[in-house]
N, C-alpha and C positions, 0 to 999 in steps of 0.2 A: 394882469399878473397878481395884483393885490387881492382880487376876488377869488383866485384859485389857490392861493397860498394856504388858507386855513384847511381846505379840503385835502390838499396835498399833505400837510403836516399830520392830519388825522389818519390818513391812510398809511403814512410812513410809521407812525407810532404803532398802528395795528400790526404792521409787518414786523416791526422790531419785537413786539410782544409775542407774536406767533412763532418766531424763529429763535427766541431767547432760550438758551439751554435751561433745562430744569435743574434742580439742585443736583450737585455732582457727588459721586462716590469718590471723594478725594483721592486716596491712594488705595482704594479697595481692589481686591483681586477678583477678576471675573471667574465665574464658574465655567466648567467645560461647555455646558449648554449655551451659556451666554456668549462665550468666545466663538462657538460654531455658528450661532445665529448671526452675530455681528459680522463675522468673516463672510458668511454667505451673502448677507445684504450688501456689504462693501463690494463684493465681486459683481453683484447685480447692478450696483451703481456704475461700476467700471464698464460693464457690458452695455448698459443703457447709453453711457457717454460715447462709447465707440460707434454706436449707430445713430448718434446725435438725437436721442430721444430724451429731451430735456424734461418733459412732463413725468416720464417714468422715473427718472433719476430723482427729481424733486419729491415725488410721492414716497419713494423709498427713504430718502433723506428725512422727510417729515416724520415718517414712522420711527426711524432711529432716534430722532431728536426728542421724541415724546417719552423716551425711556431715560433712566439714570445710567450714566457711564462715568468712568474715570476721566480726569481732566485731559489726559492726552488724547483720548478718543473724542471728547467734545471739541478739542482744538482741531482735530482732523475733519470732523463734521462741519465745523465752521468754515474751514478752508475750502472744502468741497462746495459749500453753499455760495461762497463768494465767487468761486470760479464758475459755477453754474449761472449765477447772476449776470456774469459778463460773457456767457456762452463760450467760455474757455474749456471746451470739452476734453481736450487732451490733458490739460492741467488737472481738472477734476478727476479724470480717470486715473492719472498718475498718483494723486493723493490717496484715492480710494484703494488702489493696488498696494501702495506702500503701507497703508494702515492695516490692510488685511494680512499682508506678509509679516508685519510686526507682530500680529497675534499668533502666528505660527511658532514664534520663538519662545 
């Protein structure tokens, strides 16, 4: 166990860095194009989760996380990531759907 701990910590730090949200658009208002893009991608995550395609959902999530979003969007993306980590597809799908619906308002 002592021998594997350093390698584990290195990999864990790499994962944390990979999924750390970029700088946030604090309370910025999304443009219409940004909202449409985000909404489309969130529904794609929802669809991927419904068919239990974790890789597709993670790829879309990674694409979204590479962009700057307001704090509430980043929180939703983090929630989705945690649910996917635990293979909680229904929960991830639900968060993605709620986030997408929130953008309609």
